[in-house]
C-alpha positions as MATLAB code, in Angstrom:
seq = 'XXXXXXXXXXXXXXXXXXXXXXXXXXXXXXXXXXXXXXXXXXXXXXXXXXXXXXXXXXXXXXXXXXXXXXXXXX';
ca = [
    -214.921  -40.733   51.217;
    -213.277  -37.546   49.885;
    -214.257  -36.247   46.451;
    -211.633  -36.732   43.794;
    -210.884  -34.351   40.934;
    -211.124  -35.336   37.278;
    -208.730  -38.014   36.085;
    -205.644  -36.828   34.227;
    -205.137  -37.892   30.574;
    -202.215  -40.124   31.572;
    -204.517  -41.989   33.948;
    -207.134  -42.514   31.209;
    -204.918  -43.248   28.184;
    -201.649  -45.039   27.553;
    -199.115  -42.360   26.664;
    -197.000  -43.027   23.552;
    -194.001  -41.279   22.043;
    -194.327  -38.697   19.276;
    -192.584  -40.949   16.690;
    -194.981  -43.792   17.591;
    -197.979  -41.457   17.233;
    -196.698  -40.213   13.861;
    -196.262  -43.800   12.661;
    -199.853  -44.614   13.618;
    -201.263  -41.516   11.896;
    -199.220  -42.025    8.710;
    -200.168  -45.718    8.514;
    -203.869  -44.865    8.731;
    -203.990  -41.979    6.239;
    -203.490  -41.520    2.508;
    -202.203  -38.450    0.621;
    -204.868  -36.348   -1.057;
    -204.851  -36.203   -4.861;
    -203.228  -33.152   -6.446;
    -205.360  -30.435   -8.020;
    -204.609  -27.509  -10.326;
    -205.701  -24.068   -9.145;
    -205.027  -20.480  -10.177;
    -202.227  -18.774   -8.280;
    -204.650  -16.475   -6.436;
    -206.570  -19.528   -5.155;
    -203.401  -21.329   -4.030;
    -202.776  -19.215   -0.918;
    -202.246  -21.563    2.029;
    -201.783  -24.626   -0.186;
    -198.807  -26.979   -0.419;
    -197.108  -27.896   -3.698;
    -197.604  -31.500   -4.798;
    -194.570  -31.418   -7.099;
    -191.578  -29.221   -7.918;
    -192.099  -26.120  -10.048;
    -189.586  -25.306  -12.781;
    -189.356  -22.090  -14.762;
    -189.240  -22.590  -18.534;
    -186.220  -20.264  -18.680;
    -183.619  -18.937  -16.249;
    -184.832  -16.086  -14.070;
    -182.991  -13.736  -14.074;
    -181.608  -14.333  -17.580;
    -178.019  -13.590  -16.477;
    -175.714  -15.531  -14.109;
    -176.229  -13.313  -11.028;
    -179.341  -12.101   -9.275;
    -177.931   -8.546   -9.072;
    -175.663   -6.585  -11.375;
    -172.712   -4.859   -9.783;
    -171.776   -1.520  -11.319;
    -168.099   -0.571  -11.222;
    -168.832    3.171  -11.490;
    -169.642    5.429   -8.603;
    -172.535    6.949  -10.574;
    -176.019    6.006   -9.346;
    -178.057    3.949  -11.761;
    -180.873    5.889  -13.411;
];
């Protein structure tokens, strides 16, 4: 009898679609609770809720001011 190589994953496991796999994972997991951390500690984190500024930034209707003169701003 000839030696056979290792079995492929498809021979060992039933292959399922990505949406089916996502459904299984999401049905078996729960979201983690939110925590408050300093900004410097938040690198790599994901926001648990929307962030709103207490006032408009910038405080005028456009993000840049357009100058009608040809003089450079100083």
